[in-house]
C-alpha positions, 0 to 999 in steps of 0.5 A: 354251599346252600343251607336250609335257611336259604329257602323259605319254609313254604318253598321247602314244603312245596319241594317235599310235596312235589318230589318226596325225596330231594336234594337241597344244597347237596343234602338229601331230604326225606320229610316224614312230618310236614305241617302247612299253614296251620291255624287253631282258634279257641274262642276269640284267640288264635292259639296257633297262627299260620304255622309251617314246619317240617321234620326230616328222617334222622333229624331232631327239630325243636319247637322253642318258646315260652309256656303258653306260646302254642307248642302243646296245641300244635303237637295235639294237632300234629298227633290228631288229638285236635283238628286244625281250623285250616292248614294241614298236617302230613305224616309220610303223606297221610292225615294224622287221623289215618290209622296207618299214620298213627302207627308211625308216631310215638307221642310223649305228652308233658304228663305221661299217661301212666297207671299208678297202681301198676308196676313199671313193667306192667305199664309197659306191657299195657302199652305194648298191648295197646299197640297190638304187640304180644309174645316173647319178643315184646317182653325182650323189647320191654326189658331192653327199653327199661334197661336203656332208661336205667329202670331195670331195677325198678320195673317191679315197683308200683309207678306211684313210688316213682320219682318225677324223673323216673315217670318221665323216663318210663313215659318215653320208654312207653312211647318207643315200645312200637319203634315209631318212625316219628317221635313227638316229645312235649317238654320231655325233661321238665322237672328233671335234675341236670343229671337225669336230663342229660341221660334223656338227651343221650337216649333221644340222640340215640333214637335220632341215629337210628333214623327217627324224625324227632320233634321236641317242644321245649322252653329250655334253651339249653335243650334246644341248643344241645339236641337240635339240628334245626329250631323253630322259635314260636311266640304267641302261636306263630313261628318268628324264626327258624334255622340251625342254632348257629344260623339263628345266633349269627343272624339275631344274637348280639356279639356278646352278653354280659351275665351278672349274678347279684347279691341284691337287685338295684331299686326299680330294676327295670327302670334303672336298666332301661337307662342303659339303652340295651336289651336285657332280661332279669330272672331272680338275681341274674341279669343278661345284658346284650352288648356290642361293646363290652369295654364301654358297657361293663363299666356303665352297667356296674356303676348303674347297679351300685348307684341304685342300691344293687350289689354285684356278686359275679360278672362274666362276658359270654357267648350269646345263646338261643335265649338271646335270639328270643330276646332280640325277636320278642323283646323278652326272655323265655322265662318271662 
């Protein structure tokens, strides 16, 4: 059976534009969001470079890349906040600037636009009115969304007293107030502790099951792996690879990864590790080293660390992740 990765992205976009609803490899596509050849320049720098992507109904797509890769700029173009220098965005065939298109989209930015001197409930009612919603059904929907977010007990509190995680969840609830067909989420779980992050993931997955097309910009590899049907990897404003998480790992990742936690790093860590001739990342006191032969590479790595003044705390051999795909494609880690 054919998969999405068997078709170049622009070919898929052309198919979607020509016939709207179509089948590829037996899979019915209904693209709600299409981005074609988008460029955006600020000054002498191309921030978004020839980006094409699509998001189908009932699908979660992640835009995975480090901070500064162009993710937020692209989302602003998709939502009509910025205009592209060239290329186009279609929301169910409409321009993002079309009022009908805007009603189809729910956009949750990195910093939700909440009013600190209003309560959680008052913020929700404010956003409901902005969407032209009113009446008893709105109160019921607001209370239902606050319950889903676990904020029912805090709806009467001023937002200034909310934690960062609570504000993020309230922002997501406000994004859902008009039940949009398309969700655009910019770093939806940044700054959250792992427990709250998983709660938000569960809510996002629930929205997918209701048929929404969801685009998430994230620099968290775990988030992209946990949620995504497909992933677009973005670096320096351009898409460097796309596919399902398993397709990307199969195509680009090494057979194995050696993870090392250290009591202390070796002296001149970068120069020392380059002697291995293997791809690696260093983040604080942790190393990730790509290996095609762990029986050969583990002893070499341990010896090199100790010979150069380092000390190993824990060493494990693991399966590759999307972090390793990014390293293979760009030569650096997502956190760099």
